[in-house]
N, C-alpha and C positions, 0 to 999 in steps of 0.2 A: 126211482129218476122220479115218477110219480109222485113220491111226498113231496117233491120242489112246487108241485101245484098244487098244492091242500091249500084250504084259507083257515083262518080261523076263526071259530062259529061266533055268533054275538053272544051267546051264552058263556064264552071265556072271556071277552073283555068285560059283559056286566061282576064276573066273579073279580078279574082284576081291580075292578073299583070298589068293590065292597072293601077286600082287603087289604085295598091301599095304605102306603106307611106314611105319605105324603098329608101334610094338614091340608083342609081346604081353608085360605085366607084371604084370599082374592076376588072382590067384585068385580062387577062389571065395571065401573070408571077406573078400577087398578088396572085392569085388563087391556082397557083401552088406552089409558097413558102406554101402558108396554109395545100395543102397538104404534102407537103414535112415535114413542122412545125410539123404537126400531126406525120406522122409518124417514125423519128426519132427521137429516144427519149431515154428514159433508155435501150429499149433492145439491142441498137447495141455495146454497152458500157458492158453488161452483159451477154444475151442470148450467145454471141458468143463463152467466156467460157464452158460455161455449156451445150450447146449443142456439143460443139467435145468434151469434158472430159467425159459426160456422153451416147452420141448417136453417133455421126459421124467421130469423130476423126478431122485427115485431109480434110474429103469426108465434112466436115459442108457444103462446099461451093455448093456441088449438093444438100443437102437439103435445104438448100436461093434459087436454082433453079426451087427445087418442088414445093414451098412453095410459088414463085413468078408466078411460072405459074399458081398453082391454083387461087392465086389472082387477076390475068388478067382474067381470065373470070368473076370472079366477078367485076372485077371493066369496061369491056365493058359492062357490064350488067346496070351498072352504068350510065355511058357514054350513052347507049339510052334511055335510061328512061330520063335522065337531058333533052337533047337534047329535048323528045316530051313533056318532061312537065318541063318546066323552072324555077320551084318556089321553098319556103323553104318548110322544111317539108322532103326531101330527101325519104326513101323508106316507108315510111307512105304516104306521098301525092302520090307514084308510084302504093300501091295497095291500095289507095282509090277511083284513078281512074280506077282501073283493074279489082280486084279481090272482093271489097264490102268492107263495113265499117267495119263490125267487124272485117275484118283482118286488115283493117286499125288499130284498135282501138289499138289493140295486139300489131300489129309492132311500132304502136308510142308508148304504154309505155315501150316496148324492145326498143328503142332506149331511151328513156330518162333513163331507168336503165343503159343502156350502157354507156350515158356519165355523167350520175353521180357517177358511180362506176369506173370509166375510171379517172374521174378529182379527186376524193376520192385517190386511186391507187397514182397516178400521183405526189398527192401533198403530199403525204405521203415519194413518193422514193424521190421527191425533197430536203424534210425537212433530208433526208440521207446521199446524194451529201452535204447540204448545211452546217449539222455535220461534216461533213469528211473537209472541206475544214477549216470550224474554227479551228478543231485540227491542222491541217496544221500549220496554224497561232499561235497556243497555247491556243485554245479560247477550253472552252467547258462546254456547257450549261449543269446544271444539268437533270439527268435523266427521272426524272418526266417532264419536259417543253418539252421535243421533243419526248413521244412516248403516246400512251395512256391508260389508267390506267390500263386492264389487262396486257399490254406489260409489261409496268412500274413494276407491281407489280410482273410479272415472271422474271424483272433482277434482285429486289433487292431481291428476293429468292435466285435465282443462286451467287448473290455476297455477302451476308450472311446482309445488308442491313437494315434497318427496312421500313418495307412496308409502302407505303405512302398512306396520304389518299385523296391526290389530285395528280391527272396525266390530261395531254392537253398537245397535240404536237401545241408548240408555233410556231412553221417555217412553219407547215403546213398550220397551217390558219392563218398567216400574208401573206401568197403567193396568198392564195385566195382574200385578201381584194382588193392586189394589180394588180393582175390582173383584177379583176370585175372592179377596180377604171377604167383601160386602157379602158375596153369593154365600161364601160357609157359613155367612153369620145366619142365613135366614132368609128363607124367601119372602116372606112380609118387611124385613128388614131393606132388602131389595130394593124389595117395591117400593118401601117407602122412599129409597131416595131416589130410583128410577122417576117417582110422580115429583116429588123436588126440581129436579132436573127437568124434568118435558117441561112444567109449568116455566121456567126461567128460558128454558129456549126458543119456546112459544110466543114468547111473550115479548121475545125480543123481535121477533118473526112480525108478529104481527105491528107492534112498532115503528119497524122498519117500515111494512106496508103504507100505514096510518100516516107517517111522516113525511113520504116517499114520495106519497098521492099528490100531498100539495105543493110539491115541486116538478109534476110531469109537464113536460113540454112537450102539446099534441106533434108540433113537425117532426119528434123522433118516432110518432104511430103512426107515419104517412111517409109511401104505402106501406099499410098493416101484412097484405102479404106482396113482398117486392119480386118484382119480375126472376126469373130464375137466369142464372149466371154463373161460370165456371170461376171458380176464386182459388187459392194454393189452401191447401186442408190440413189439420194438424198433424196429418204425416207427408207435410214437403212434399203431397202429389195434387195437382191441379182435379179439384171435382165438382161438381155442379152445386148448389148453390140456392137454400130460397123457391121463391115460388110451393105448386101444391107437394112435390117430389120432398122442397123443404121440410115443409110440414111432417112426413111421412118421416125422414130420416129423423131429425128433430125427436119426434117420438119415441124411436129406438135409441137413440141416445140416452135421453131424459127417462126413461123406461129404469133404469136402475136406481132413481130418486125414490121409485116406490116397493123397491123390496125391503121386507121387512113384516108386512104384514103377516104374513103367515105365521111367524112366532110365536103370536097368540096361541094359536091352537097345538102349541106344547107345552102349555100350564093348564092344560082343562081336568089335570088331574089335583088341582090347585085351586080349581074356580069355585066356588060355594054354590052356583047355579050352573053346571057347566053347558049345557043343553038349549039356555037360554043367552047366557052372560058372554059366551066364545063368538056366538053367530054375531051378537049385539057389536063385539070390540072389535070382532074383523072389519065389519062392514061401517062402523061409527068412525076407526081410525085412518080410514083408507078415504071415507068420504072429507074427511077435516082437512088430510094431508092432502089432497088434490085441491080445494078452494085454495088452502095456502098457496100452494105450489102457484097456480093461475094468476092468483091477483101478484103473487111475489114478482114473476114476468111479466106481468103488465105492466108495471111498478117501474120494476129494474128498465124497462127498454124504452116507457116513456122518462123517464130522470135520466138515458145514457145514449146517444143513438149507438144503434147495435155494431155498426161500424169501426165506432171509437175503440170499442170491446181490444181487436188486435193489435191498436195502435200505443195506446196507452200502457206504461210497463206496468205489471202485475196484473192487469185488467181480467186475464181471463181465469188466472186463478184466486183471484178473489175480488168478485164482478160486484158484488153488493157492496163491501168496502168501500170499493173503488167508485161505485155509483153514488155514493150516496153523499160520498166528502165533497166529490166533484159537483155536486148540481144541490147540495143543501151549504158548503161551505164547514160543516159539522167535521173538525180535524177526531174530535173525539167519537166520531163514528167508527172510526177504524178497530179502536180500542175496543169499543162497545160488540161491536161483531166478529171481532177475534176472539174474546171474550169469553162468546154465546158460542160460538163454533164449538171454541175449547171445551166448554163442559159439557154441551150438548152429546156430541160425538161422545161420551162417557158412556151413556145411556145405550147407544147402538150397539156399543163394544158389551154390553151390560147383559142386552136383552138376546145378544149373539152368541154369549157364552152359558147363559141362562137353558136357553134351546137348544144346545148341543148335549148339556148333561143329561136333557130329561127324554134325547133318541136316544142315547149311549143306555139308560134306562129301560126305553120300553125294549131294544134289541135285547138285553142282555134276560126279561123279563122271560119272552119266547126261547130264549138259548140259543141265540147267533150271536151272542157276544160274552165271553169269559164272566159269570158268575159274580165274581166282583165289580163290576157295573149296576149291578142291581140294589148293593147296600147300602141303604139311606143313614148319613151322616145322623 
């Protein structure tokens, strides 16, 4: 039992760094792109609408500030540990070097669960955006090939269709195979693909912010912090919204949009200068995404009144596209934003799966997983 409290000495980490078979091919900007690629996903295209309507109104920008401040403290902790222990494993490795094996084991499996569930969620979200894009070009896949069995069964009952005997989310399965193929090709190639996707989706976000700012109606931002009142929430129950409490509730709701910056630390063994580049990438990616989130929420609630997100069809599921279309009259904006979200989610999935494999590698090196997981392709 005494062994479960043992910590891994710093010298052992130094030895791991020297004999690592991973290639140091990632510079600070590639690492920063990994952070941005993981953070900017469906959250910026979806949570902005639900956060404004159900929680904070125009003050959603303040919710992003509050959530960003909370994340900065976590990011500083990651940056400090990454500079001290620049190895793959992220929080698992940091726990093993400081508080003991039992905590490292628990945190390691927590990370495995985080990246696994995150990858599943993103793959399904990608499937949803991809199907939305197909409908724009008048192509529609059968519902039993775009949903899991339980969801497909519910869909069939709701629409008076014969219940399917088989259902499988084919697009989600295919995108996982494609991303796996990119990752197997090599870290340098995966980082290159991620860089291109990040440039594309960040450019679209900046485009929406710049062009959307020209169509802001100041009446939609007044009052900036609406008076608190009871409204029908997404769970079908009445609940408080707006005011100061709404800002805090909004911060809790949009916090999910920030998840991903910690994935940068899993790439420490492949960073060219991990002690400097990993902290730089973690902090920079978080600051860039926080700024984009704040500006996007201001533009979005300025283009369309926050109350309208609950009354206009699809405004809660695709708030950016709908607000942009209603305010500017540019019908092609829906296509542009849908394509950007579809392609952008690929980089989120790529970083999640990349981080997952490095957690397996770190745990296997320490004997907490079978040795097959430490073999380098």
